[in-house]
PDB file with SEQRES, HELIX, SHEET and CRYST1 records, atoms N, CA, C and O in Angstrom:
SEQRES   1 A   83  MET ASP ALA ALA VAL ASP ALA VAL GLY PHE GLU ALA ARG          
SEQRES   2 A   83  ALA HIS GLY LYS GLU ALA PRO GLU ALA PRO ALA THR VAL          
SEQRES   3 A   83  LEU ASN SER LEU MET GLY ILE THR ARG ALA GLY ARG ALA          
SEQRES   4 A   83  LEU GLY ILE PRO GLY LEU CYS VAL THR ASP ASP PRO GLY          
SEQRES   5 A   83  GLY VAL ASP ASP ASN ALA LYS SER GLY THR LEU LYS VAL          
SEQRES   6 A   83  ARG LEU GLY ARG GLY TRP ALA LYS SER HIS ARG LEU THR          
SEQRES   7 A   83  GLY ARG SER ASP ILE                                          
HELIX    1 AA1 GLY A    9  GLU A   11  5                                   3    
HELIX    2 AA2 THR A   25  ILE A   33  1                                   9    
HELIX    3 AA3 ASP A   56  LYS A   59  1                                   4    
HELIX    4 AA4 LEU A   67  ALA A   72  1                                   6    
SHEET    1 AA1 3 ALA A   3  VAL A   5  0                                        
SHEET    2 AA1 3 ALA A  39  GLY A  41  1                                        
SHEET    3 AA1 3 ARG A  76  THR A  78  1                                        
CRYST1    1.000    1.000    1.000  90.00  90.00  90.00 P 1           1          
ATOM      1  N   MET A   1     -44.842 -65.045   4.430  1.00  0.00           N  
ATOM      2  CA  MET A   1     -44.200 -65.347   3.174  1.00  0.00           C  
ATOM      3  C   MET A   1     -42.877 -66.048   3.479  1.00  0.00           C  
ATOM      4  O   MET A   1     -42.097 -65.581   4.309  1.00  0.00           O  
ATOM      5  N   ASP A   2     -42.631 -67.167   2.807  1.00  0.00           N  
ATOM      6  CA  ASP A   2     -41.421 -67.932   3.051  1.00  0.00           C  
ATOM      7  C   ASP A   2     -40.199 -67.400   2.312  1.00  0.00           C  
ATOM      8  O   ASP A   2     -39.073 -67.570   2.777  1.00  0.00           O  
ATOM      9  N   ALA A   3     -40.407 -66.765   1.182  1.00  0.00           N  
ATOM     10  CA  ALA A   3     -39.309 -66.205   0.401  1.00  0.00           C  
ATOM     11  C   ALA A   3     -39.857 -65.063  -0.441  1.00  0.00           C  
ATOM     12  O   ALA A   3     -41.044 -65.027  -0.765  1.00  0.00           O  
ATOM     13  N   ALA A   4     -38.983 -64.137  -0.787  1.00  0.00           N  
ATOM     14  CA  ALA A   4     -39.401 -62.996  -1.600  1.00  0.00           C  
ATOM     15  C   ALA A   4     -38.248 -62.575  -2.495  1.00  0.00           C  
ATOM     16  O   ALA A   4     -37.081 -62.795  -2.173  1.00  0.00           O  
ATOM     17  N   VAL A   5     -38.593 -61.966  -3.622  1.00  0.00           N  
ATOM     18  CA  VAL A   5     -37.582 -61.515  -4.577  1.00  0.00           C  
ATOM     19  C   VAL A   5     -37.816 -60.048  -4.900  1.00  0.00           C  
ATOM     20  O   VAL A   5     -38.922 -59.653  -5.266  1.00  0.00           O  
ATOM     21  N   ASP A   6     -36.767 -59.244  -4.763  1.00  0.00           N  
ATOM     22  CA  ASP A   6     -36.795 -57.846  -5.191  1.00  0.00           C  
ATOM     23  C   ASP A   6     -36.260 -57.817  -6.617  1.00  0.00           C  
ATOM     24  O   ASP A   6     -35.048 -57.768  -6.827  1.00  0.00           O  
ATOM     25  N   ALA A   7     -37.151 -57.847  -7.586  1.00  0.00           N  
ATOM     26  CA  ALA A   7     -36.748 -57.825  -8.985  1.00  0.00           C  
ATOM     27  C   ALA A   7     -36.907 -56.432  -9.590  1.00  0.00           C  
ATOM     28  O   ALA A   7     -36.803 -56.263 -10.805  1.00  0.00           O  
ATOM     29  N   VAL A   8     -37.157 -55.438  -8.742  1.00  0.00           N  
ATOM     30  CA  VAL A   8     -37.341 -54.071  -9.212  1.00  0.00           C  
ATOM     31  C   VAL A   8     -35.999 -53.368  -9.344  1.00  0.00           C  
ATOM     32  O   VAL A   8     -35.756 -52.677 -10.334  1.00  0.00           O  
ATOM     33  N   GLY A   9     -35.126 -53.538  -8.356  1.00  0.00           N  
ATOM     34  CA  GLY A   9     -33.819 -52.929  -8.410  1.00  0.00           C  
ATOM     35  C   GLY A   9     -33.787 -51.502  -7.890  1.00  0.00           C  
ATOM     36  O   GLY A   9     -34.664 -51.074  -7.140  1.00  0.00           O  
ATOM     37  N   PHE A  10     -32.776 -50.791  -8.296  1.00  0.00           N  
ATOM     38  CA  PHE A  10     -32.449 -49.490  -7.731  1.00  0.00           C  
ATOM     39  C   PHE A  10     -33.408 -48.380  -8.144  1.00  0.00           C  
ATOM     40  O   PHE A  10     -33.427 -47.324  -7.510  1.00  0.00           O  
ATOM     41  N   GLU A  11     -34.201 -48.589  -9.183  1.00  0.00           N  
ATOM     42  CA  GLU A  11     -35.086 -47.526  -9.670  1.00  0.00           C  
ATOM     43  C   GLU A  11     -36.518 -47.683  -9.182  1.00  0.00           C  
ATOM     44  O   GLU A  11     -37.450 -47.213  -9.835  1.00  0.00           O  
ATOM     45  N   ALA A  12     -36.703 -48.334  -8.050  1.00  0.00           N  
ATOM     46  CA  ALA A  12     -38.039 -48.489  -7.466  1.00  0.00           C  
ATOM     47  C   ALA A  12     -38.608 -47.117  -7.135  1.00  0.00           C  
ATOM     48  O   ALA A  12     -37.874 -46.153  -6.917  1.00  0.00           O  
ATOM     49  N   ARG A  13     -39.922 -47.055  -7.103  1.00  0.00           N  
ATOM     50  CA  ARG A  13     -40.604 -45.801  -6.773  1.00  0.00           C  
ATOM     51  C   ARG A  13     -41.542 -46.022  -5.609  1.00  0.00           C  
ATOM     52  O   ARG A  13     -42.001 -47.138  -5.367  1.00  0.00           O  
ATOM     53  N   ALA A  14     -41.823 -44.956  -4.894  1.00  0.00           N  
ATOM     54  CA  ALA A  14     -42.787 -44.998  -3.808  1.00  0.00           C  
ATOM     55  C   ALA A  14     -44.175 -45.200  -4.409  1.00  0.00           C  
ATOM     56  O   ALA A  14     -44.328 -45.167  -5.630  1.00  0.00           O  
ATOM     57  N   HIS A  15     -45.171 -45.405  -3.582  1.00  0.00           N  
ATOM     58  CA  HIS A  15     -46.534 -45.655  -4.064  1.00  0.00           C  
ATOM     59  C   HIS A  15     -47.217 -44.359  -4.490  1.00  0.00           C  
ATOM     60  O   HIS A  15     -46.928 -43.287  -3.958  1.00  0.00           O  
ATOM     61  N   GLY A  16     -48.115 -44.473  -5.445  1.00  0.00           N  
ATOM     62  CA  GLY A  16     -48.922 -43.330  -5.851  1.00  0.00           C  
ATOM     63  C   GLY A  16     -48.470 -42.710  -7.157  1.00  0.00           C  
ATOM     64  O   GLY A  16     -47.340 -42.893  -7.609  1.00  0.00           O  
ATOM     65  N   LYS A  17     -49.390 -41.976  -7.740  1.00  0.00           N  
ATOM     66  CA  LYS A  17     -49.112 -41.291  -8.999  1.00  0.00           C  
ATOM     67  C   LYS A  17     -48.044 -40.225  -8.779  1.00  0.00           C  
ATOM     68  O   LYS A  17     -48.052 -39.509  -7.778  1.00  0.00           O  
ATOM     69  N   GLU A  18     -47.136 -40.139  -9.728  1.00  0.00           N  
ATOM     70  CA  GLU A  18     -46.053 -39.156  -9.674  1.00  0.00           C  
ATOM     71  C   GLU A  18     -45.121 -39.366  -8.478  1.00  0.00           C  
ATOM     72  O   GLU A  18     -44.474 -38.422  -8.024  1.00  0.00           O  
ATOM     73  N   ALA A  19     -45.050 -40.596  -7.967  1.00  0.00           N  
ATOM     74  CA  ALA A  19     -44.211 -40.894  -6.800  1.00  0.00           C  
ATOM     75  C   ALA A  19     -42.728 -40.768  -7.160  1.00  0.00           C  
ATOM     76  O   ALA A  19     -42.324 -41.125  -8.267  1.00  0.00           O  
ATOM     77  N   PRO A  20     -41.928 -40.265  -6.235  1.00  0.00           N  
ATOM     78  CA  PRO A  20     -40.485 -40.133  -6.480  1.00  0.00           C  
ATOM     79  C   PRO A  20     -39.784 -41.488  -6.373  1.00  0.00           C  
ATOM     80  O   PRO A  20     -40.346 -42.451  -5.851  1.00  0.00           O  
ATOM     81  N   GLU A  21     -38.559 -41.546  -6.874  1.00  0.00           N  
ATOM     82  CA  GLU A  21     -37.760 -42.758  -6.697  1.00  0.00           C  
ATOM     83  C   GLU A  21     -37.546 -42.998  -5.208  1.00  0.00           C  
ATOM     84  O   GLU A  21     -37.354 -42.064  -4.429  1.00  0.00           O  
ATOM     85  N   ALA A  22     -37.583 -44.269  -4.834  1.00  0.00           N  
ATOM     86  CA  ALA A  22     -37.345 -44.690  -3.450  1.00  0.00           C  
ATOM     87  C   ALA A  22     -36.580 -46.008  -3.534  1.00  0.00           C  
ATOM     88  O   ALA A  22     -37.173 -47.077  -3.387  1.00  0.00           O  
ATOM     89  N   PRO A  23     -35.260 -45.942  -3.771  1.00  0.00           N  
ATOM     90  CA  PRO A  23     -34.468 -47.119  -4.117  1.00  0.00           C  
ATOM     91  C   PRO A  23     -34.591 -48.318  -3.178  1.00  0.00           C  
ATOM     92  O   PRO A  23     -34.465 -49.454  -3.637  1.00  0.00           O  
ATOM     93  N   ALA A  24     -34.829 -48.114  -1.901  1.00  0.00           N  
ATOM     94  CA  ALA A  24     -34.873 -49.240  -0.958  1.00  0.00           C  
ATOM     95  C   ALA A  24     -36.291 -49.662  -0.584  1.00  0.00           C  
ATOM     96  O   ALA A  24     -36.461 -50.545   0.257  1.00  0.00           O  
ATOM     97  N   THR A  25     -37.302 -49.061  -1.180  1.00  0.00           N  
ATOM     98  CA  THR A  25     -38.672 -49.310  -0.736  1.00  0.00           C  
ATOM     99  C   THR A  25     -39.106 -50.765  -0.878  1.00  0.00           C  
ATOM    100  O   THR A  25     -39.780 -51.289   0.009  1.00  0.00           O  
ATOM    101  N   VAL A  26     -38.741 -51.421  -1.958  1.00  0.00           N  
ATOM    102  CA  VAL A  26     -39.153 -52.810  -2.155  1.00  0.00           C  
ATOM    103  C   VAL A  26     -38.445 -53.720  -1.165  1.00  0.00           C  
ATOM    104  O   VAL A  26     -39.081 -54.557  -0.524  1.00  0.00           O  
ATOM    105  N   LEU A  27     -37.138 -53.561  -1.035  1.00  0.00           N  
ATOM    106  CA  LEU A  27     -36.382 -54.410  -0.116  1.00  0.00           C  
ATOM    107  C   LEU A  27     -36.856 -54.229   1.323  1.00  0.00           C  
ATOM    108  O   LEU A  27     -37.003 -55.212   2.049  1.00  0.00           O  
ATOM    109  N   ASN A  28     -37.094 -53.002   1.740  1.00  0.00           N  
ATOM    110  CA  ASN A  28     -37.592 -52.766   3.095  1.00  0.00           C  
ATOM    111  C   ASN A  28     -38.975 -53.381   3.300  1.00  0.00           C  
ATOM    112  O   ASN A  28     -39.252 -53.941   4.360  1.00  0.00           O  
ATOM    113  N   SER A  29     -39.835 -53.281   2.304  1.00  0.00           N  
ATOM    114  CA  SER A  29     -41.165 -53.881   2.398  1.00  0.00           C  
ATOM    115  C   SER A  29     -41.075 -55.398   2.494  1.00  0.00           C  
ATOM    116  O   SER A  29     -41.783 -56.014   3.291  1.00  0.00           O  
ATOM    117  N   LEU A  30     -40.211 -56.002   1.689  1.00  0.00           N  
ATOM    118  CA  LEU A  30     -40.063 -57.453   1.719  1.00  0.00           C  
ATOM    119  C   LEU A  30     -39.535 -57.946   3.060  1.00  0.00           C  
ATOM    120  O   LEU A  30     -39.942 -59.007   3.535  1.00  0.00           O  
ATOM    121  N   MET A  31     -38.639 -57.192   3.668  1.00  0.00           N  
ATOM    122  CA  MET A  31     -38.141 -57.592   4.990  1.00  0.00           C  
ATOM    123  C   MET A  31     -39.265 -57.569   6.019  1.00  0.00           C  
ATOM    124  O   MET A  31     -39.258 -58.347   6.973  1.00  0.00           O  
ATOM    125  N   GLY A  32     -40.222 -56.682   5.825  1.00  0.00           N  
ATOM    126  CA  GLY A  32     -41.341 -56.595   6.752  1.00  0.00           C  
ATOM    127  C   GLY A  32     -42.313 -57.755   6.632  1.00  0.00           C  
ATOM    128  O   GLY A  32     -42.901 -58.169   7.632  1.00  0.00           O  
ATOM    129  N   ILE A  33     -42.496 -58.290   5.427  1.00  0.00           N  
ATOM    130  CA  ILE A  33     -43.517 -59.327   5.238  1.00  0.00           C  
ATOM    131  C   ILE A  33     -42.956 -60.742   5.158  1.00  0.00           C  
ATOM    132  O   ILE A  33     -43.721 -61.705   5.222  1.00  0.00           O  
ATOM    133  N   THR A  34     -41.646 -60.891   5.022  1.00  0.00           N  
ATOM    134  CA  THR A  34     -41.049 -62.225   4.933  1.00  0.00           C  
ATOM    135  C   THR A  34     -40.791 -62.763   6.335  1.00  0.00           C  
ATOM    136  O   THR A  34     -40.282 -62.053   7.202  1.00  0.00           O  
ATOM    137  N   ARG A  35     -41.147 -64.018   6.542  1.00  0.00           N  
ATOM    138  CA  ARG A  35     -40.993 -64.642   7.854  1.00  0.00           C  
ATOM    139  C   ARG A  35     -39.542 -64.711   8.291  1.00  0.00           C  
ATOM    140  O   ARG A  35     -38.627 -64.720   7.467  1.00  0.00           O  
ATOM    141  N   ALA A  36     -39.350 -64.759   9.590  1.00  0.00           N  
ATOM    142  CA  ALA A  36     -38.005 -64.879  10.165  1.00  0.00           C  
ATOM    143  C   ALA A  36     -37.315 -66.139   9.655  1.00  0.00           C  
ATOM    144  O   ALA A  36     -37.942 -67.188   9.503  1.00  0.00           O  
ATOM    145  N   GLY A  37     -36.023 -66.020   9.395  1.00  0.00           N  
ATOM    146  CA  GLY A  37     -35.223 -67.155   8.963  1.00  0.00           C  
ATOM    147  C   GLY A  37     -35.387 -67.523   7.506  1.00  0.00           C  
ATOM    148  O   GLY A  37     -34.831 -68.526   7.059  1.00  0.00           O  
ATOM    149  N   ARG A  38     -36.125 -66.747   6.766  1.00  0.00           N  
ATOM    150  CA  ARG A  38     -36.392 -67.063   5.359  1.00  0.00           C  
ATOM    151  C   ARG A  38     -35.485 -66.255   4.437  1.00  0.00           C  
ATOM    152  O   ARG A  38     -34.618 -65.518   4.907  1.00  0.00           O  
ATOM    153  N   ALA A  39     -35.682 -66.391   3.135  1.00  0.00           N  
ATOM    154  CA  ALA A  39     -34.754 -65.846   2.154  1.00  0.00           C  
ATOM    155  C   ALA A  39     -35.323 -64.669   1.380  1.00  0.00           C  
ATOM    156  O   ALA A  39     -36.517 -64.601   1.089  1.00  0.00           O  
ATOM    157  N   LEU A  40     -34.420 -63.738   1.057  1.00  0.00           N  
ATOM    158  CA  LEU A  40     -34.727 -62.608   0.187  1.00  0.00           C  
ATOM    159  C   LEU A  40     -33.771 -62.666  -0.992  1.00  0.00           C  
ATOM    160  O   LEU A  40     -32.554 -62.635  -0.809  1.00  0.00           O  
ATOM    161  N   GLY A  41     -34.312 -62.750  -2.196  1.00  0.00           N  
ATOM    162  CA  GLY A  41     -33.497 -62.743  -3.393  1.00  0.00           C  
ATOM    163  C   GLY A  41     -33.441 -61.337  -3.965  1.00  0.00           C  
ATOM    164  O   GLY A  41     -34.453 -60.640  -4.027  1.00  0.00           O  
ATOM    165  N   ILE A  42     -32.255 -60.929  -4.382  1.00  0.00           N  
ATOM    166  CA  ILE A  42     -32.073 -59.578  -4.925  1.00  0.00           C  
ATOM    167  C   ILE A  42     -31.305 -59.689  -6.250  1.00  0.00           C  
ATOM    168  O   ILE A  42     -30.142 -59.294  -6.327  1.00  0.00           O  
ATOM    169  N   PRO A  43     -31.954 -60.225  -7.288  1.00  0.00           N  
ATOM    170  CA  PRO A  43     -31.269 -60.354  -8.558  1.00  0.00           C  
ATOM    171  C   PRO A  43     -31.241 -59.056  -9.360  1.00  0.00           C  
ATOM    172  O   PRO A  43     -30.499 -58.945 -10.336  1.00  0.00           O  
ATOM    173  N   GLY A  44     -32.042 -58.082  -8.957  1.00  0.00           N  
ATOM    174  CA  GLY A  44     -32.111 -56.807  -9.663  1.00  0.00           C  
ATOM    175  C   GLY A  44     -30.805 -56.035  -9.556  1.00  0.00           C  
ATOM    176  O   GLY A  44     -29.906 -56.406  -8.802  1.00  0.00           O  
ATOM    177  N   LEU A  45     -30.719 -54.990 -10.300  1.00  0.00           N  
ATOM    178  CA  LEU A  45     -29.506 -54.187 -10.360  1.00  0.00           C  
ATOM    179  C   LEU A  45     -29.442 -53.202  -9.196  1.00  0.00           C  
ATOM    180  O   LEU A  45     -30.291 -52.320  -9.070  1.00  0.00           O  
ATOM    181  N   CYS A  46     -28.441 -53.359  -8.360  1.00  0.00           N  
ATOM    182  CA  CYS A  46     -28.135 -52.388  -7.305  1.00  0.00           C  
ATOM    183  C   CYS A  46     -26.769 -51.819  -7.657  1.00  0.00           C  
ATOM    184  O   CYS A  46     -25.747 -52.473  -7.455  1.00  0.00           O  
ATOM    185  N   VAL A  47     -26.755 -50.629  -8.171  1.00  0.00           N  
ATOM    186  CA  VAL A  47     -25.558 -50.047  -8.766  1.00  0.00           C  
ATOM    187  C   VAL A  47     -24.606 -49.450  -7.737  1.00  0.00           C  
ATOM    188  O   VAL A  47     -25.006 -49.119  -6.621  1.00  0.00           O  
ATOM    189  N   THR A  48     -23.347 -49.319  -8.127  1.00  0.00           N  
ATOM    190  CA  THR A  48     -22.367 -48.669  -7.264  1.00  0.00           C  
ATOM    191  C   THR A  48     -22.447 -47.159  -7.384  1.00  0.00           C  
ATOM    192  O   THR A  48     -22.104 -46.449  -6.439  1.00  0.00           O  
ATOM    193  N   ASP A  49     -22.889 -46.657  -8.520  1.00  0.00           N  
ATOM    194  CA  ASP A  49     -23.066 -45.221  -8.753  1.00  0.00           C  
ATOM    195  C   ASP A  49     -24.315 -45.016  -9.596  1.00  0.00           C  
ATOM    196  O   ASP A  49     -24.645 -45.838 -10.450  1.00  0.00           O  
ATOM    197  N   ASP A  50     -24.999 -43.916  -9.347  1.00  0.00           N  
ATOM    198  CA  ASP A  50     -26.154 -43.530 -10.161  1.00  0.00           C  
ATOM    199  C   ASP A  50     -26.173 -42.010 -10.218  1.00  0.00           C  
ATOM    200  O   ASP A  50     -26.862 -41.370  -9.424  1.00  0.00           O  
ATOM    201  N   PRO A  51     -25.419 -41.423 -11.152  1.00  0.00           N  
ATOM    202  CA  PRO A  51     -25.321 -39.963 -11.223  1.00  0.00           C  
ATOM    203  C   PRO A  51     -26.670 -39.258 -11.286  1.00  0.00           C  
ATOM    204  O   PRO A  51     -26.781 -38.110 -10.854  1.00  0.00           O  
ATOM    205  N   GLY A  52     -27.698 -39.919 -11.815  1.00  0.00           N  
ATOM    206  CA  GLY A  52     -29.022 -39.318 -11.911  1.00  0.00           C  
ATOM    207  C   GLY A  52     -29.922 -39.684 -10.740  1.00  0.00           C  
ATOM    208  O   GLY A  52     -31.134 -39.477 -10.802  1.00  0.00           O  
ATOM    209  N   GLY A  53     -29.343 -40.227  -9.672  1.00  0.00           N  
ATOM    210  CA  GLY A  53     -30.117 -40.673  -8.522  1.00  0.00           C  
ATOM    211  C   GLY A  53     -30.906 -39.555  -7.863  1.00  0.00           C  
ATOM    212  O   GLY A  53     -30.606 -38.374  -8.039  1.00  0.00           O  
ATOM    213  N   VAL A  54     -31.910 -39.944  -7.108  1.00  0.00           N  
ATOM    214  CA  VAL A  54     -32.860 -39.014  -6.499  1.00  0.00           C  
ATOM    215  C   VAL A  54     -32.233 -38.155  -5.399  1.00  0.00           C  
ATOM    216  O   VAL A  54     -32.698 -37.044  -5.148  1.00  0.00           O  
ATOM    217  N   ASP A  55     -31.186 -38.654  -4.742  1.00  0.00           N  
ATOM    218  CA  ASP A  55     -30.509 -37.886  -3.684  1.00  0.00           C  
ATOM    219  C   ASP A  55     -29.039 -38.311  -3.624  1.00  0.00           C  
ATOM    220  O   ASP A  55     -28.602 -39.156  -4.405  1.00  0.00           O  
ATOM    221  N   ASP A  56     -28.285 -37.728  -2.701  1.00  0.00           N  
ATOM    222  CA  ASP A  56     -26.853 -38.042  -2.614  1.00  0.00           C  
ATOM    223  C   ASP A  56     -26.606 -39.513  -2.317  1.00  0.00           C  
ATOM    224  O   ASP A  56     -25.642 -40.089  -2.822  1.00  0.00           O  
ATOM    225  N   ASN A  57     -27.467 -40.135  -1.499  1.00  0.00           N  
ATOM    226  CA  ASN A  57     -27.305 -41.560  -1.215  1.00  0.00           C  
ATOM    227  C   ASN A  57     -27.465 -42.385  -2.485  1.00  0.00           C  
ATOM    228  O   ASN A  57     -26.631 -43.245  -2.770  1.00  0.00           O  
ATOM    229  N   ALA A  58     -28.510 -42.139  -3.242  1.00  0.00           N  
ATOM    230  CA  ALA A  58     -28.740 -42.880  -4.478  1.00  0.00           C  
ATOM    231  C   ALA A  58     -27.617 -42.630  -5.479  1.00  0.00           C  
ATOM    232  O   ALA A  58     -27.210 -43.545  -6.196  1.00  0.00           O  
ATOM    233  N   LYS A  59     -27.119 -41.412  -5.531  1.00  0.00           N  
ATOM    234  CA  LYS A  59     -26.036 -41.099  -6.466  1.00  0.00           C  
ATOM    235  C   LYS A  59     -24.773 -41.888  -6.166  1.00  0.00           C  
ATOM    236  O   LYS A  59     -24.005 -42.194  -7.077  1.00  0.00           O  
ATOM    237  N   SER A  60     -24.547 -42.222  -4.899  1.00  0.00           N  
ATOM    238  CA  SER A  60     -23.353 -42.978  -4.523  1.00  0.00           C  
ATOM    239  C   SER A  60     -23.632 -44.480  -4.416  1.00  0.00           C  
ATOM    240  O   SER A  60     -22.747 -45.239  -4.021  1.00  0.00           O  
ATOM    241  N   GLY A  61     -24.840 -44.917  -4.760  1.00  0.00           N  
ATOM    242  CA  GLY A  61     -25.177 -46.329  -4.706  1.00  0.00           C  
ATOM    243  C   GLY A  61     -25.471 -46.831  -3.300  1.00  0.00           C  
ATOM    244  O   GLY A  61     -25.352 -48.024  -3.023  1.00  0.00           O  
ATOM    245  N   THR A  62     -25.853 -45.918  -2.412  1.00  0.00           N  
ATOM    246  CA  THR A  62     -26.143 -46.275  -1.029  1.00  0.00           C  
ATOM    247  C   THR A  62     -27.650 -46.435  -0.836  1.00  0.00           C  
ATOM    248  O   THR A  62     -28.424 -45.535  -1.164  1.00  0.00           O  
ATOM    249  N   LEU A  63     -28.053 -47.575  -0.308  1.00  0.00           N  
ATOM    250  CA  LEU A  63     -29.465 -47.822  -0.024  1.00  0.00           C  
ATOM    251  C   LEU A  63     -29.736 -47.631   1.461  1.00  0.00           C  
ATOM    252  O   LEU A  63     -28.919 -48.025   2.294  1.00  0.00           O  
ATOM    253  N   LYS A  64     -30.862 -47.038   1.797  1.00  0.00           N  
ATOM    254  CA  LYS A  64     -31.272 -46.896   3.197  1.00  0.00           C  
ATOM    255  C   LYS A  64     -32.141 -48.096   3.554  1.00  0.00           C  
ATOM    256  O   LYS A  64     -33.366 -48.008   3.632  1.00  0.00           O  
ATOM    257  N   VAL A  65     -31.466 -49.214   3.766  1.00  0.00           N  
ATOM    258  CA  VAL A  65     -32.133 -50.470   4.078  1.00  0.00           C  
ATOM    259  C   VAL A  65     -32.219 -50.628   5.589  1.00  0.00           C  
ATOM    260  O   VAL A  65     -31.275 -50.308   6.312  1.00  0.00           O  
ATOM    261  N   ARG A  66     -33.360 -51.123   6.059  1.00  0.00           N  
ATOM    262  CA  ARG A  66     -33.561 -51.330   7.497  1.00  0.00           C  
ATOM    263  C   ARG A  66     -32.862 -52.624   7.910  1.00  0.00           C  
ATOM    264  O   ARG A  66     -33.506 -53.643   8.158  1.00  0.00           O  
ATOM    265  N   LEU A  67     -31.540 -52.562   7.977  1.00  0.00           N  
ATOM    266  CA  LEU A  67     -30.730 -53.729   8.273  1.00  0.00           C  
ATOM    267  C   LEU A  67     -31.093 -54.357   9.617  1.00  0.00           C  
ATOM    268  O   LEU A  67     -31.037 -55.578   9.762  1.00  0.00           O  
ATOM    269  N   GLY A  68     -31.461 -53.545  10.591  1.00  0.00           N  
ATOM    270  CA  GLY A  68     -31.841 -54.067  11.899  1.00  0.00           C  
ATOM    271  C   GLY A  68     -33.016 -55.020  11.813  1.00  0.00           C  
ATOM    272  O   GLY A  68     -33.045 -56.037  12.505  1.00  0.00           O  
ATOM    273  N   ARG A  69     -33.982 -54.699  10.972  1.00  0.00           N  
ATOM    274  CA  ARG A  69     -35.150 -55.579  10.795  1.00  0.00           C  
ATOM    275  C   ARG A  69     -34.710 -56.905  10.180  1.00  0.00           C  
ATOM    276  O   ARG A  69     -35.109 -57.971  10.649  1.00  0.00           O  
ATOM    277  N   GLY A  70     -33.903 -56.844   9.151  1.00  0.00           N  
ATOM    278  CA  GLY A  70     -33.414 -58.068   8.520  1.00  0.00           C  
ATOM    279  C   GLY A  70     -32.549 -58.888   9.456  1.00  0.00           C  
ATOM    280  O   GLY A  70     -32.616 -60.117   9.454  1.00  0.00           O  
ATOM    281  N   TRP A  71     -31.736 -58.212  10.259  1.00  0.00           N  
ATOM    282  CA  TRP A  71     -30.875 -58.887  11.231  1.00  0.00           C  
ATOM    283  C   TRP A  71     -31.723 -59.579  12.298  1.00  0.00           C  
ATOM    284  O   TRP A  71     -31.491 -60.743  12.625  1.00  0.00           O  
ATOM    285  N   ALA A  72     -32.697 -58.863  12.834  1.00  0.00           N  
ATOM    286  CA  ALA A  72     -33.552 -59.418  13.883  1.00  0.00           C  
ATOM    287  C   ALA A  72     -34.348 -60.619  13.378  1.00  0.00           C  
ATOM    288  O   ALA A  72     -34.636 -61.535  14.148  1.00  0.00           O  
ATOM    289  N   LYS A  73     -34.704 -60.625  12.104  1.00  0.00           N  
ATOM    290  CA  LYS A  73     -35.482 -61.723  11.539  1.00  0.00           C  
ATOM    291  C   LYS A  73     -34.596 -62.800  10.909  1.00  0.00           C  
ATOM    292  O   LYS A  73     -35.103 -63.777  10.358  1.00  0.00           O  
ATOM    293  N   SER A  74     -33.272 -62.622  10.990  1.00  0.00           N  
ATOM    294  CA  SER A  74     -32.306 -63.608  10.461  1.00  0.00           C  
ATOM    295  C   SER A  74     -32.575 -63.969   9.005  1.00  0.00           C  
ATOM    296  O   SER A  74     -32.537 -65.140   8.627  1.00  0.00           O  
ATOM    297  N   HIS A  75     -32.846 -62.955   8.198  1.00  0.00           N  
ATOM    298  CA  HIS A  75     -33.074 -63.204   6.776  1.00  0.00           C  
ATOM    299  C   HIS A  75     -31.785 -63.623   6.090  1.00  0.00           C  
ATOM    300  O   HIS A  75     -30.694 -63.200   6.473  1.00  0.00           O  
ATOM    301  N   ARG A  76     -31.925 -64.449   5.085  1.00  0.00           N  
ATOM    302  CA  ARG A  76     -30.801 -64.845   4.243  1.00  0.00           C  
ATOM    303  C   ARG A  76     -30.928 -64.047   2.952  1.00  0.00           C  
ATOM    304  O   ARG A  76     -31.952 -64.125   2.273  1.00  0.00           O  
ATOM    305  N   LEU A  77     -29.909 -63.289   2.612  1.00  0.00           N  
ATOM    306  CA  LEU A  77     -29.920 -62.476   1.391  1.00  0.00           C  
ATOM    307  C   LEU A  77     -29.075 -63.156   0.320  1.00  0.00           C  
ATOM    308  O   LEU A  77     -27.981 -63.646   0.600  1.00  0.00           O  
ATOM    309  N   THR A  78     -29.584 -63.182  -0.892  1.00  0.00           N  
ATOM    310  CA  THR A  78     -28.826 -63.733  -1.998  1.00  0.00           C  
ATOM    311  C   THR A  78     -29.041 -62.890  -3.247  1.00  0.00           C  
ATOM    312  O   THR A  78     -30.109 -62.308  -3.439  1.00  0.00           O  
ATOM    313  N   GLY A  79     -28.033 -62.831  -4.079  1.00  0.00           N  
ATOM    314  CA  GLY A  79     -28.130 -62.072  -5.318  1.00  0.00           C  
ATOM    315  C   GLY A  79     -28.688 -62.902  -6.451  1.00  0.00           C  
ATOM    316  O   GLY A  79     -28.830 -62.414  -7.572  1.00  0.00           O  
ATOM    317  N   ARG A  80     -29.002 -64.138  -6.172  1.00  0.00           N  
ATOM    318  CA  ARG A  80     -29.550 -65.025  -7.192  1.00  0.00           C  
ATOM    319  C   ARG A  80     -31.045 -65.176  -6.989  1.00  0.00           C  
ATOM    320  O   ARG A  80     -31.572 -64.887  -5.914  1.00  0.00           O  
ATOM    321  N   SER A  81     -31.712 -65.626  -8.021  1.00  0.00           N  
ATOM    322  CA  SER A  81     -33.162 -65.821  -7.913  1.00  0.00           C  
ATOM    323  C   SER A  81     -33.537 -67.251  -7.569  1.00  0.00           C  
ATOM    324  O   SER A  81     -34.722 -67.583  -7.555  1.00  0.00           O  
ATOM    325  N   ASP A  82     -32.565 -68.103  -7.292  1.00  0.00           N  
ATOM    326  CA  ASP A  82     -32.878 -69.514  -6.997  1.00  0.00           C  
ATOM    327  C   ASP A  82     -32.942 -69.764  -5.495  1.00  0.00           C  
ATOM    328  O   ASP A  82     -32.287 -70.667  -4.975  1.00  0.00           O  
ATOM    329  N   ILE A  83     -33.740 -68.953  -4.809  1.00  0.00           N  
ATOM    330  CA  ILE A  83     -33.853 -69.074  -3.363  1.00  0.00           C  
ATOM    331  C   ILE A  83     -34.819 -70.175  -3.026  1.00  0.00           C  
ATOM    332  O   ILE A  83     -35.060 -70.445  -1.849  1.00  0.00           O  
TER     333      ILE A  83                                                      
END                                                                             
């Protein structure tokens, strides 16, 4: 894939019925399938606080993103959808 967009945002859920919130699941998946040197668009809402978040990380607006994977693949991240 040459480019990908995470338009789900902070309220993404894991796979399956009754799946819990998994705020970074879409972004981590996109980093896995997008080719090296390509772009990831993140126009969705990534909040600074989410009092109703699934865990302490989500409540503070912290995503558990696999930054090493994105770094190794030299992805370009943008908050716009015009990638």
